[in-house]
C-alpha positions as CSV (number, residue, x, y, z in Angstrom):
1,M,-0.1,-0.2,-0.1
2,E,2.9,2.5,0.9
3,K,4.5,1.7,-2.3
4,A,1.4,2.3,-4.5
5,A,0.6,5.7,-2.4
6,T,4.3,6.9,-3.3
7,A,4.2,5.7,-6.9
8,K,4.0,8.2,-9.9
9,G,1.0,8.5,-12.0
10,V,-1.5,8.0,-9.3
11,D,-4.9,6.7,-10.5
12,L,-7.2,7.7,-7.7
13,E,-10.4,6.6,-9.5
14,A,-8.7,3.1,-10.3
15,W,-8.1,2.8,-6.7
16,E,-11.5,3.7,-5.7
17,T,-13.1,1.3,-8.1
18,A,-10.7,-1.5,-7.2
19,L,-11.4,-1.1,-3.5
20,R,-15.2,-0.8,-3.9
21,A,-14.9,-4.2,-5.8
22,A,-13.0,-5.6,-3.0
23,V,-15.2,-4.3,-0.1
24,L,-18.3,-5.5,-2.0
25,S,-16.7,-8.8,-2.6
26,A,-15.9,-9.2,1.2
27,G,-19.3,-8.0,2.0
28,A,-21.0,-10.5,-0.2
29,R,-18.9,-13.2,1.5
30,V,-20.1,-12.3,4.9
31,L,-23.6,-12.0,3.6
32,G,-23.5,-15.7,2.2
33,S,-22.3,-16.9,5.8
34,L,-25.1,-15.0,7.6
35,L,-27.6,-16.8,5.1
36,K,-26.3,-20.2,6.1
37,G,-28.8,-22.0,7.8
38,V,-31.6,-19.6,6.9
39,G,-34.5,-22.1,5.5
40,C,-32.4,-25.3,6.1
41,G,-32.5,-27.5,9.1
42,R,-35.2,-29.0,11.3
43,R,-38.3,-27.0,11.6
44,T,-40.5,-26.6,14.9
45,N,-43.6,-26.1,12.5
46,K,-45.0,-28.3,9.8
47,V,-45.0,-27.1,6.3
48,T,-48.3,-27.4,4.7
49,C,-49.5,-26.9,1.2
50,E,-52.5,-24.6,0.1
51,C,-54.5,-27.6,-0.8
52,G,-54.2,-28.6,2.8
53,G,-51.8,-31.6,2.4
54,K,-48.5,-32.2,4.2
55,M,-45.3,-31.5,2.7
56,E,-42.2,-33.3,2.8
57,S,-38.6,-32.3,2.7
58,M,-37.0,-33.1,-0.6
59,G,-33.4,-32.0,0.2
60,V,-31.6,-28.9,0.0
61,R,-31.3,-26.9,-3.3
62,S,-28.9,-23.9,-4.1
63,K,-29.8,-20.5,-5.7
64,E,-27.7,-17.9,-6.6
65,L,-28.7,-14.5,-5.4
66,L,-27.7,-11.1,-7.0
67,S,-27.4,-8.6,-3.9
68,M,-26.4,-5.3,-3.1
69,L,-23.0,-6.6,-2.6
70,G,-22.7,-8.9,-5.6
71,P,-23.8,-12.5,-6.2
72,V,-24.0,-14.7,-3.2
73,E,-24.9,-18.5,-3.2
74,Y,-27.8,-19.5,-0.8
75,E,-28.9,-23.1,0.0
76,R,-32.3,-23.8,1.4
77,T,-34.5,-26.8,1.9
78,M,-37.3,-27.6,-0.9
79,F,-40.7,-29.3,0.4
80,Q,-43.1,-30.8,-1.8
81,C,-46.7,-32.0,-1.3
82,S,-47.2,-35.7,-1.7
83,G,-51.0,-34.9,-2.7
84,C,-50.6,-32.3,-5.5
85,G,-47.1,-31.9,-6.2
86,E,-46.7,-28.4,-5.3
87,T,-43.5,-27.2,-4.0
88,R,-42.2,-24.9,-1.4
89,Y,-39.2,-22.8,-0.1
90,P,-39.9,-21.7,3.3
91,G,-36.5,-20.0,3.5
92,D,-37.2,-18.1,0.1
93,E,-40.4,-16.7,1.8
94,E,-38.7,-15.6,4.8
95,L,-36.1,-13.6,2.8
96,D,-38.7,-12.2,0.2
97,I,-37.3,-13.8,-2.8
98,V,-40.0,-16.2,-4.0
99,G,-39.9,-16.6,-7.6
100,T,-36.8,-14.4,-8.1
101,S,-32.9,-14.3,-7.7
102,R,-32.8,-10.6,-6.9
103,T,-32.8,-9.6,-3.4
104,P,-35.0,-6.9,-2.0
105,G,-32.3,-4.6,-1.7
106,V,-31.5,-5.1,-5.6
107,R,-35.2,-5.0,-6.6
108,R,-35.7,-1.6,-4.8
109,M,-32.7,0.1,-6.1
110,A,-33.8,-1.5,-9.9
111,A,-37.4,-0.3,-9.1
112,R,-36.4,3.1,-8.6
113,A,-33.8,3.5,-11.4
114,G,-36.4,2.2,-13.9
115,S,-39.1,4.6,-12.6
116,K,-36.9,7.6,-13.0
117,T,-35.3,6.9,-16.5
118,T,-35.4,4.8,-19.5
119,F,-34.8,1.0,-18.5
120,K,-31.3,1.2,-20.5
121,E,-30.1,3.9,-18.5
122,G,-31.4,2.4,-15.3
123,R,-29.2,-0.4,-16.1
124,D,-26.3,1.6,-16.6
125,D,-26.9,3.7,-13.5
126,L,-26.9,0.6,-11.3
127,K,-23.5,-0.4,-12.9
128,I,-22.1,3.0,-12.5
129,Y,-23.4,3.9,-9.0
130,A,-23.7,0.6,-7.2
131,G,-21.6,-1.8,-9.0
132,I,-24.6,-4.0,-9.8
133,T,-24.7,-5.9,-13.4
134,V,-28.3,-6.4,-14.5
135,S,-30.0,-6.2,-17.8
136,A,-32.3,-3.5,-19.0
137,K,-35.0,-6.2,-19.2
138,D,-34.1,-7.1,-15.6
139,V,-34.8,-3.5,-14.7
140,E,-38.1,-3.3,-16.7
141,R,-39.6,-6.6,-15.0
142,V,-38.4,-5.3,-11.6
143,S,-39.6,-1.7,-11.9
144,E,-43.1,-3.1,-13.5
145,G,-43.6,-5.8,-11.0
146,I,-43.0,-3.5,-7.9
147,G,-45.2,-1.0,-9.7
148,Q,-48.0,-3.4,-9.7
149,E,-47.2,-4.1,-6.1
150,V,-47.7,-0.6,-5.4
151,E,-50.9,-0.2,-7.4
152,N,-52.4,-3.2,-5.6
153,W,-51.2,-1.7,-2.4
154,A,-53.0,1.7,-3.1
155,A,-55.9,-0.2,-4.4
156,A,-56.4,-1.9,-0.9
157,E,-55.8,1.3,0.7
158,R,-58.5,3.2,-1.7
159,K,-61.1,0.4,-0.8
160,E,-60.3,0.8,3.0
161,V,-60.5,4.7,3.1
162,I,-63.6,4.7,1.1
163,K,-65.2,2.2,3.5
164,L,-64.3,3.9,6.5
165,E,-65.0,7.4,5.2
166,A,-61.5,8.9,5.3
167,L,-60.9,7.8,8.9
168,Q,-62.0,11.1,10.4
169,E,-61.0,10.3,14.0
170,Y,-57.4,10.2,12.7
171,V,-57.3,13.7,11.1
172,E,-55.4,15.7,13.8
173,K,-57.1,19.0,12.8
174,S,-59.5,20.4,10.0
175,I,-57.9,21.9,6.7
176,S,-58.6,25.4,5.9
177,L,-58.6,24.7,2.1
178,M,-58.2,21.5,0.1
179,Y,-57.5,21.8,-3.8
180,I,-58.3,18.7,-6.2
181,C,-57.2,18.9,-9.8
182,Y,-57.2,16.3,-12.5
183,D,-56.3,16.3,-16.2
184,G,-55.4,13.8,-19.0
185,T,-52.2,13.5,-21.1
186,G,-51.8,11.1,-24.0
187,V,-49.2,8.0,-23.5
188,P,-47.7,6.2,-26.8
189,M,-48.9,2.8,-26.8
190,V,-48.3,-0.5,-28.5
191,K,-50.5,-1.3,-31.5
192,E,-52.5,-4.0,-29.8
193,E,-53.5,-1.6,-27.1
194,L,-55.0,1.0,-29.7
195,E,-57.6,-1.4,-31.1
196,N,-60.9,0.3,-31.3
197,H,-59.7,3.5,-29.8
198,K,-60.4,6.6,-31.8
199,G,-57.5,9.2,-32.1
200,K,-56.5,12.3,-33.6
201,Q,-54.7,11.1,-36.7
202,A,-56.2,12.2,-40.2
203,D,-57.8,8.6,-40.5
204,G,-59.3,8.7,-37.0
205,S,-56.7,6.2,-35.5
206,A,-54.8,6.8,-32.1
207,K,-51.2,6.4,-31.3
208,T,-51.8,7.3,-27.8
209,R,-54.2,6.3,-24.7
210,E,-55.2,8.9,-22.3
211,A,-53.4,8.8,-18.7
212,K,-55.6,10.6,-16.1
213,L,-53.7,12.1,-13.5
214,G,-55.1,13.8,-10.4
215,C,-53.5,15.9,-7.4
216,V,-54.6,16.9,-4.0
217,F,-53.0,19.9,-2.2
218,T,-53.7,22.2,0.5
219,Q,-53.3,25.9,1.4
220,T,-53.4,27.7,4.5
221,T,-52.2,31.2,3.5
222,T,-51.9,34.0,1.0
223,D,-48.8,36.2,0.3
224,K,-48.7,40.1,1.0
225,E,-50.3,40.8,-2.1
226,G,-53.2,38.3,-1.5
227,R,-52.0,35.7,-3.8
228,P,-52.6,32.0,-2.9
229,V,-49.6,30.2,-1.3
230,R,-49.8,26.3,-1.6
231,D,-48.6,24.5,1.6
232,P,-45.0,23.0,1.1
233,E,-45.1,19.3,0.7
234,S,-48.7,19.2,0.7
235,T,-49.2,17.5,-2.8
236,S,-50.1,14.1,-3.5
237,F,-50.8,12.5,-6.9
238,V,-52.7,9.5,-8.2
239,G,-53.1,8.4,-11.8
240,A,-53.7,5.7,-14.2
241,I,-54.8,4.9,-17.8
242,E,-58.3,4.1,-16.9
243,D,-61.8,5.2,-17.8
244,A,-63.3,8.3,-16.0
245,R,-65.7,6.2,-13.7
246,K,-62.7,4.3,-12.2
247,F,-60.8,7.5,-12.0
248,G,-63.3,9.2,-10.2
249,W,-63.1,6.7,-7.5
250,R,-59.2,6.8,-7.4
251,I,-59.2,10.7,-7.1
252,Y,-62.0,10.7,-4.5
253,A,-60.1,8.0,-2.4
254,E,-57.2,10.4,-2.2
255,A,-59.0,13.3,-1.3
256,L,-60.8,11.4,1.6
257,R,-57.3,10.1,2.6
258,R,-56.2,13.6,2.9
259,G,-58.8,14.8,5.1
260,Y,-61.7,15.9,2.6
261,R,-64.3,15.5,5.0
262,K,-62.8,17.9,7.3
263,A,-61.9,20.5,4.9
264,Q,-63.5,23.7,5.5
265,R,-63.6,24.6,1.8
266,V,-62.7,22.4,-1.3
267,V,-61.8,23.8,-4.7
268,V,-61.9,21.6,-7.9
269,I,-59.9,23.1,-10.8
270,G,-59.8,21.8,-14.3
271,D,-60.1,22.4,-17.8
272,G,-63.9,22.3,-19.6
273,A,-63.7,18.8,-20.4
274,K,-67.4,17.3,-19.7
275,W,-65.8,14.3,-17.6
276,I,-63.9,16.6,-15.2
277,W,-67.1,18.4,-14.0
278,L,-69.1,15.1,-14.0
279,L,-66.6,13.6,-11.6
280,A,-66.6,16.8,-9.5
281,N,-70.6,16.7,-9.4
282,L,-70.6,13.3,-8.4
283,H,-67.6,13.2,-5.7
284,F,-67.0,16.7,-4.6
285,Y,-70.5,18.3,-5.0
286,N,-69.8,20.9,-2.0
287,A,-66.7,22.0,-3.9
288,I,-66.0,25.4,-5.6
289,Q,-65.5,24.8,-9.2
290,I,-62.8,26.8,-11.3
291,V,-62.1,26.3,-14.9
292,D,-58.4,26.8,-15.3
293,L,-57.9,30.4,-16.3
294,Y,-55.2,29.7,-19.0
295,H,-57.5,27.2,-20.9
296,A,-60.2,29.6,-20.6
297,R,-58.1,32.2,-22.2
298,Q,-57.4,29.9,-25.0
299,H,-60.8,29.4,-25.8
300,V,-61.2,33.0,-26.0
301,A,-58.4,33.3,-28.1
302,D,-59.5,30.7,-30.5
303,L,-63.0,32.4,-30.6
304,C,-61.5,35.4,-31.8
305,K,-59.4,33.8,-34.6
306,I,-62.8,32.3,-35.8
307,L,-64.9,35.5,-35.6
308,F,-62.1,38.1,-37.1
309,S,-60.4,35.4,-39.5
310,G,-57.6,37.4,-41.2
311,R,-57.7,40.5,-39.5
312,E,-55.0,40.4,-37.0
313,K,-55.6,43.7,-35.4
314,E,-59.3,43.1,-34.6
315,I,-58.2,39.7,-33.3
316,V,-55.7,41.1,-31.0
317,R,-58.2,44.1,-30.0
318,H,-61.0,41.6,-29.0
319,R,-58.5,39.3,-27.4
320,M,-57.1,41.6,-25.1
321,R,-60.7,43.2,-24.2
322,W,-62.4,40.0,-23.8
323,W,-59.4,38.5,-21.7
324,T,-60.0,41.7,-19.3
325,L,-63.8,41.1,-19.2
326,M,-62.8,37.4,-18.3
327,D,-60.6,38.7,-15.4
328,S,-63.2,40.4,-14.1
329,G,-65.6,37.5,-14.3
330,N,-68.1,39.1,-16.7
331,I,-68.5,36.1,-19.2
332,E,-72.0,37.2,-20.2
333,K,-70.8,40.5,-21.9
334,I,-68.0,38.6,-23.9
335,I,-70.9,36.2,-25.0
336,I,-73.3,39.1,-26.2
337,E,-70.4,40.8,-27.9
338,A,-69.3,37.7,-29.5
339,S,-72.6,36.8,-30.7
340,K,-72.9,40.0,-32.8
341,N,-70.0,39.1,-34.8
342,L,-70.9,35.6,-35.9
343,P,-69.3,34.6,-39.3
344,A,-71.8,34.0,-42.1
345,D,-69.7,30.7,-43.4
346,L,-71.6,27.9,-41.8
347,E,-68.6,25.9,-40.8
348,S,-67.0,28.7,-39.0
349,R,-70.4,29.7,-37.6
350,K,-70.4,26.3,-36.3
351,K,-67.2,26.3,-34.4
352,A,-68.0,29.9,-33.2
353,T,-71.2,28.6,-31.7
354,K,-69.3,25.9,-30.1
355,E,-66.8,28.0,-28.3
356,L,-69.9,30.4,-27.2
357,A,-71.5,27.3,-25.5
358,Y,-68.2,26.4,-23.9
359,L,-68.2,29.7,-22.3
360,G,-71.8,29.7,-21.4
361,G,-71.7,26.5,-19.5
362,N,-68.9,27.4,-17.6
363,K,-69.4,30.9,-16.7
364,E,-70.2,30.1,-13.1
365,R,-66.5,28.4,-13.1
366,M,-65.1,31.6,-14.4
367,R,-65.9,34.3,-11.9
368,Y,-62.1,35.1,-11.6
369,A,-62.5,38.2,-9.7
370,K,-64.7,36.8,-7.1
371,F,-62.3,33.7,-6.9
372,R,-59.1,35.8,-6.5
373,A,-60.8,38.1,-3.8
374,Q,-61.2,35.1,-1.9
375,G,-57.4,34.4,-2.4
376,L,-58.1,31.1,-4.4
377,F,-55.7,29.7,-7.1
378,V,-57.4,30.0,-10.7
379,G,-55.0,27.8,-12.5
380,S,-54.4,24.0,-12.7
381,G,-50.7,24.6,-13.0
382,V,-49.9,21.8,-10.5
383,V,-51.6,18.9,-12.1
384,E,-50.4,20.2,-15.4
385,A,-46.9,20.1,-14.5
386,G,-47.6,16.9,-12.9
387,C,-48.7,15.6,-16.3
388,K,-45.3,16.5,-17.6
389,T,-43.0,15.4,-14.7
390,V,-44.9,12.4,-13.3
391,I,-45.9,10.9,-16.5
392,G,-44.5,12.8,-19.6
393,S,-40.9,12.8,-18.8
394,R,-40.9,9.2,-18.2
395,C,-43.6,7.5,-20.3
396,K,-43.5,10.1,-23.4
397,Q,-39.8,9.9,-24.6
398,S,-39.1,9.4,-28.0
399,G,-39.7,6.1,-29.5
400,M,-41.5,4.7,-26.4
401,E,-44.5,2.5,-26.8
402,W,-46.0,1.1,-23.8
403,S,-48.5,-1.7,-22.8
404,V,-51.5,-0.4,-20.6
405,R,-50.2,-2.6,-17.6
406,G,-46.6,-1.4,-17.9
407,A,-47.5,2.1,-18.0
408,N,-49.8,1.8,-15.2
409,A,-47.3,0.1,-13.2
410,I,-44.6,3.0,-13.7
411,I,-47.3,5.7,-13.1
412,S,-48.3,4.0,-10.0
413,L,-44.6,4.0,-8.8
414,R,-44.0,7.6,-9.8
415,C,-47.1,9.1,-8.2
416,L,-46.3,7.3,-5.0
417,M,-42.4,8.6,-5.4
418,T,-43.7,12.4,-6.1
419,S,-46.1,12.1,-3.3
420,G,-43.4,11.2,-0.7
421,R,-44.9,7.9,0.3
422,L,-42.5,5.4,-1.2
423,E,-41.4,4.5,2.3
424,E,-44.7,3.9,3.6
425,F,-45.5,1.1,1.0
426,W,-42.1,-0.6,1.6
427,E,-42.7,-0.6,5.5
428,A,-46.2,-1.9,4.7
429,R,-44.6,-4.5,2.4
430,A,-42.0,-5.6,5.0
431,A,-44.9,-5.8,7.5
432,V,-46.8,-8.3,5.5
433,N,-43.8,-10.3,4.2
434,K,-42.2,-10.7,7.7
435,H,-45.6,-11.6,9.3
436,L,-45.5,-9.3,11.7
437,K,-48.3,-8.7,14.2
438,V,-50.2,-5.9,12.6
439,T,-53.7,-5.5,11.4
440,P,-54.4,-5.3,7.7
441,N,-55.2,-1.7,8.0
442,Q,-51.7,-0.9,9.9
443,A,-49.6,-3.2,7.1
444,L,-51.4,-0.8,4.6
445,G,-50.4,2.3,6.6
446,I,-54.0,3.3,7.5
447,D,-54.4,2.5,11.3
448,P,-53.0,5.1,13.7
449,P,-49.8,3.9,15.9
């Protein structure tokens, strides 16, 4: 060591790499010795099959595990049912490695890597940062597998939360103001997932399926200018590629979990899509409903282009005037003035009438002066940003095509991570896998301590 330290041309990175490999190799040997005897030897309890039959020991079988420290050889006893022929490895069950040669630590790292970036980049990151060699397919399988477990856990939680009506007794204090926002964004799909789905292509076909994303956050105060301030770390996300009815129950359960029933005021913000307000009326009937200001302005801008086609000065003049009227909440005046300028062309007139119907149907959701006077947000920027960061940045990269199952697994995993709840999932999972003496609700993270 002294000779190496005094030698010329020192390569510190090479030293670091060599030492890390040596330390990991030594750690793997220690881990291997710790695993000796786990799942082997005499058992105090009989091993029974799911069919009820008694299982007999069939001897020891070896299995190479890929751990965070590197490959580890593991030996455990195999049991087989004399009746149905099914086999069990109690040692695998104890260590949470049933049906896999990847340890829980490796799976956790792979799931995080695969949820953050492409599976190939996740593979490379694991090699560079942790010295773990896996394939891109390994990262994909693990990420989507853990993502599916996350979705199953979240589904059980939603069911329990709805059943117990938000567990009001466990909410420490009432919430001053809760916001519920949701939107949709297209995710590119493999061909078989697009059959019988209409799209925006010239021939009516689709290249994407809509992933719905919802968020819940709270507000306690406003700034010195009276502008609303979102509570730090108060935003949680849920999402999936599913129909509006199923998604409605998903976002409703999340609002319940967050204390919806104890919120003094509730606000739903979204664009003008009918499904958004149908869900709001169904699940959040007592909420203040607000159309996102920027979507509303875009509709006014489109209306101006239709009414004053080819006359740029008129388009700009009316757009600025009607935006000002919109800011004051005077939607009726916009409709009256626009109705006097309907084009003679039937197709253009039809488009203009559609925009006027949008404004008229949402006018009570566009009283922006009133909403601002109450210190409320009038934009859905939080969920729109979520569509880009939670879904878009991972699922909409160039050349990507997903199955619904794969996309939903990754979306569930990313929603939980962005919501800061991933540790809750791992703790609940560990509680179940280790057969700890906890109630099902505690295993889900629902029951109080």
